[in-house]
C-alpha positions in Angstrom: 0.0 -0.1 0.2 1.5 3.4 -1.2 1.0 6.6 0.6 -0.8 8.7 -1.7 -1.1 12.7 -1.6 -4.6 14.5 -1.8 -4.6 14.1 -5.7 -4.5 10.4 -5.3 -1.1 9.9 -6.9 1.7 8.0 -5.2 3.9 10.4 -3.3 7.6 9.5 -3.1 8.9 9.4 0.6 11.3 12.3 1.2 14.7 11.7 2.6 14.5 11.5 6.5 17.6 12.6 8.1 16.4 12.1 11.7 14.4 8.8 12.5 13.4 7.5 15.7 16.5 5.4 16.2 18.8 8.6 15.5 16.9 10.7 17.8 17.3 8.1 20.8 21.0 7.7 20.0 21.5 11.6 19.8 19.6 11.9 23.1 21.7 9.4 24.9 24.8 10.8 23.5 23.7 14.2 24.8 23.1 12.7 28.4 26.6 11.2 28.5 28.2 14.4 27.3 26.2 16.4 29.9 26.4 13.8 32.7 28.6 15.8 35.1 26.4 18.7 35.1 23.3 16.5 35.4 24.3 14.2 38.3 23.9 16.8 41.1 20.4 17.6 40.1 19.3 13.8 40.3 19.5 14.5 44.3 16.7 17.1 44.0 13.3 15.8 45.4 11.4 17.1 42.3 13.7 15.2 39.9 13.4 12.0 41.8 9.6 12.2 42.0 9.7 12.8 38.1 11.8 9.7 37.7 9.4 7.7 39.7 6.1 8.8 38.1 7.9 8.5 34.6 8.8 4.8 35.3 5.4 4.1 36.7 3.6 5.5 33.7 5.7 3.6 31.2 5.6 0.2 33.2 1.7 0.9 33.8 1.1 1.4 30.2 3.5 -1.1 28.3 1.4 -4.2 29.1 -1.4 -2.7 27.5 0.4 -1.3 24.7 1.9 -4.7 24.1 -1.7 -6.1 24.2 -2.7 -3.6 21.6 0.2 -4.2 19.4 -0.7 -8.1 19.4 -4.3 -7.6 18.4 -3.1 -4.9 15.7 -0.6 -7.6 14.3 -3.5 -10.3 14.4 -5.8 -7.9 12.5 -3.2 -7.2 10.1 -2.0 -10.5 9.4 -5.2 -12.8 9.8 -8.3 -10.8 9.4 -9.4 -10.5 6.0 -11.4 -7.3 4.2 -14.1 -9.7 3.4 -14.8 -10.4 7.1 -14.4 -6.7 7.9 -17.1 -6.0 5.4 -19.6 -8.3 6.9 -18.8 -7.0 10.5 -18.9 -3.2 9.8 -22.2 -1.7 8.5 -21.5 -0.4 4.9 -23.3 2.8 5.8 -20.6 4.9 7.7 -23.1 6.9 9.5 -24.4 3.7 11.3 -20.9 2.1 11.5 -19.8 4.9 13.8 -22.1 4.2 16.6 -21.5 0.3 16.1 -17.9 0.9 16.5 -18.6 2.9 19.5 -20.7 0.2 21.1 -18.0 -2.5 19.8 -15.6 -0.9 22.2 -17.4 -2.6 25.3 -15.6 -5.7 23.9 -12.1 -4.6 24.2 -11.0 -4.4 27.8 -7.5 -2.4 27.8 -6.0 1.0 28.0 -6.0 3.8 25.7 -2.4 2.7 24.8 -3.7 -0.4 23.2 -6.3 1.3 21.0 -3.9 3.6 19.0 -2.2 0.7 17.2 -5.5 -1.3 16.7 -7.1 1.8 15.2 -4.3 2.2 12.7 -4.4 -1.5 12.0 -8.0 -1.4 11.2 -7.5 1.6 9.0 -4.9 -0.5 7.0 -7.4 -3.3 6.5 -9.9 -0.9 4.9 -12.0 0.3 7.7 -13.2 3.9 7.2 -11.0 6.2 9.3 -14.2 7.6 11.1 -15.0 4.2 12.2 -11.9 3.2 13.4 -11.3 6.5 15.5 -14.7 6.1 17.1 -13.6 2.7 18.5 -10.0 4.1 19.5 -12.1 6.7 21.4 -14.6 4.4 22.8 -12.6 1.2 23.7 -10.7 2.6 26.5 -13.5 4.3 28.2 -16.5 2.0 28.1 -15.2 -1.6 28.5 -16.1 -3.5 31.5 -12.8 -3.2 33.3 -12.9 0.5 33.4 -16.7 0.4 34.3 -16.0 -2.0 37.1 -13.1 -0.1 38.5 -15.4 3.1 38.5 -18.0 1.3 40.4 -15.4 0.3 43.1 -14.1 3.6 43.4 -17.3 5.2 43.8 -19.1 2.6 46.0 -23.0 2.9 46.2 -22.8 5.5 43.3 -24.1 3.6 40.1 -25.0 7.0 38.7 -21.4 7.8 38.3 -20.6 4.6 36.5 -23.7 5.2 34.1 -22.6 8.9 33.5 -19.2 7.8 32.7 -20.4 5.3 30.1 -22.9 7.6 28.5 -20.6 10.7 28.2 -17.7 8.7 27.0 -19.8 6.8 24.4 -21.4 10.0 23.3 -18.0 11.7 22.8 -16.7 8.8 20.6 -19.8 8.9 18.5 -19.9 12.6 17.9 -16.2 12.7 17.1 -16.6 9.9 14.8 -19.6 11.7 13.1 -17.2 14.9 13.0 -14.4 12.7 11.4 -17.0 11.5 8.8 -18.1 14.9 7.8 -14.6 16.1 7.3 -13.9 13.4 5.1 -10.8 14.2 2.7 -10.2 17.2 4.6 -8.9 15.5 7.7 -5.3 15.3 7.1 -4.9 11.8 8.1 -1.8 9.8 7.3 -2.2 6.2 6.7 0.7 4.1 7.5 1.4 1.4 5.1 1.7 -2.0 6.3 5.3 -3.4 6.5 6.3 -5.2 3.0 5.5 -8.5 4.5 3.3 -9.7 1.6 5.7 -12.4 0.6 5.8 -14.0 4.2 3.5 -16.7 5.9 0.9 -15.6 8.1 3.0 -16.4 11.5 6.1 -14.6 10.3 4.0 -11.8 9.1 2.5 -11.5 12.6 5.8 -11.4 14.4 7.2 -8.7 12.0 4.1 -6.6 12.3 4.6 -6.7 16.2 7.8 -5.6 16.1 7.2 -2.9 13.6 4.4 -1.4 15.4 5.7 -1.7 18.9 8.9 0.0 18.2 7.1 2.8 16.5 4.4 3.5 19.1 6.8 2.9 22.2 8.7 5.8 21.3 5.8 8.0 21.3 4.6 6.5 24.6 7.8 7.3 26.3 7.8 11.0 25.0 4.2 11.3 26.4 5.3 9.9 29.7 8.3 12.2 30.0 5.8 15.3 29.7 3.2 13.9 32.0 5.8 13.1 34.6 7.2 16.6 34.6 3.6 18.0 34.9 3.0 15.9 38.0 6.3 16.5 39.5 6.5 20.2 39.0 2.8 21.6 39.5 2.2 22.2 43.1 -1.2 20.5 44.2 -2.2 23.8 45.9 -2.8 25.2 42.4 -5.6 22.7 42.1 -7.0 23.1 45.4 -7.6 27.0 45.0 -10.1 26.5 42.1 -11.8 23.6 43.4 -14.7 25.3 44.8 -15.5 27.3 41.6 -17.7 25.5 39.0 -16.3 26.5 35.7 -12.5 26.5 37.0 -13.0 23.3 38.6 -14.2 21.7 35.5 -11.4 23.2 33.3 -8.9 22.5 35.9 -9.9 18.7 36.0 -9.9 18.6 32.1 -6.6 20.2 32.1 -5.3 17.6 34.7 -6.7 14.5 33.1 -4.8 15.7 30.0 -1.4 16.1 31.4 -1.3 13.4 34.0 -1.9 10.6 31.4 -3.6 8.1 33.9 -4.4 4.5 32.7 -8.0 4.4 32.1 -8.4 1.4 34.4 -7.1 3.2 37.5 -7.9 6.9 37.0 -11.4 6.6 38.9 -9.6 6.1 42.1 -7.7 9.4 41.7 -11.1 11.0 40.6 -12.6 9.9 43.8 -9.7 11.4 45.7 -10.7 15.0 44.5 -13.2 15.6 47.4 -13.2 19.3 47.1 -14.4 19.1 43.4 -18.0 18.6 42.1 -19.3 15.4 40.8 -19.4 17.0 37.5 -15.8 18.3 37.4 -14.9 14.6 38.6 -16.9 13.0 35.6 -15.1 15.7 33.2 -11.6 14.0 34.6 -13.1 10.6 34.0 -14.1 11.3 30.4 -11.4 13.4 29.1 -8.6 11.3 30.3 -9.1 8.2 28.3 -10.3 10.2 25.2 -7.3 12.4 25.0 -4.1 12.8 27.2 -0.7 14.1 26.5 0.6 10.5 26.0 -2.2 9.8 23.6 -1.6 13.1 21.5 2.0 12.0 21.1 1.2 8.6 20.0 -1.7 9.7 17.5 0.6 12.2 16.2 3.1 9.5 15.3 0.7 7.0 14.0 -1.5 9.5 12.1 0.6 12.6 11.6 1.1 15.9 13.2 -1.3 18.0 11.0 -4.1 15.3 11.9 -3.3 15.5 15.7 -3.7 19.5 15.7 -7.2 19.2 14.4 -8.3 15.9 16.2 -6.9 16.5 19.6 -8.6 20.0 20.3 -11.9 18.6 18.9 -11.8 15.5 21.3 -11.1 17.7 24.2 -13.9 19.9 23.8 -16.2 17.4 22.9 -15.4 15.2 26.0 -15.7 18.2 28.1 -19.4 19.3 26.8 -20.5 15.8 26.8 -19.5 15.2 30.4 -20.9 18.6 31.6 -24.1 17.7 29.9 -24.4 14.2 31.2 -23.4 15.3 34.7 -26.0 18.2 34.9 -28.5 15.5 33.7 -27.5 12.7 36.1 -25.3 14.0 38.8 
């Protein structure tokens, strides 16, 4: 599959001076050269906290990323276009909500959904449908809903509100992507050139290809999320908790930058006792839909031009859906 430009003609790949491996090598070299100046800073409490949070985010996310990459490889290597055509409705307007509901069937973190969505597109699924699945799967699956019920005991309305607001976010964004059509600057990464290999060898090669590509952006997002967690004082959050609008916007921003796993963020939300239930719901809906880690991974998977349009639309839709459902149910 060749990458084509907007006119439909094959675009020749330009020279790439710095790829992911080159950037990693240069970063390691820079750290070695600057080691004597960096070493004294490592004893600072904030830097120690940053390191702990960074490792925690990577360790927490990696198993789900591996699971997503394995599923992505299975789709790429084993699932035929004919099977997909039978599963997905031909009418894309109907296929979007079907993809949203299908997210219930994939327990996992948001990191897993990015490579799966990319693989679905490579197998012929419409981008709007694949992106709807990307948004829904981490937010409406049973593992997330159960963890929310445990974090908010005796509050079934919080579980229902999270499900409805997250599903509405995924479907509305999916329909927005469908309306944008070819105007959405989506880069479709081609499958590795593995057509001459058997299914088993193609599966292993696809796992290696997708994991190396996605893990670099996962680490980048974890670096930024850990920095915000370490260097932004908690007192900044407490000062705005009592104000309705600022409380909602603060927890939306917090959800974006802390990059928690969707299967554990409910326990963090429950700890924000000073904030309103609606603000907590915003935190629970925004985080799985879009955080700084996801934004980095989606920019790497689908292109930075796409991310510049997609990220703010997802954030705005998630906040509005959470506020609306929270006003209705909470």
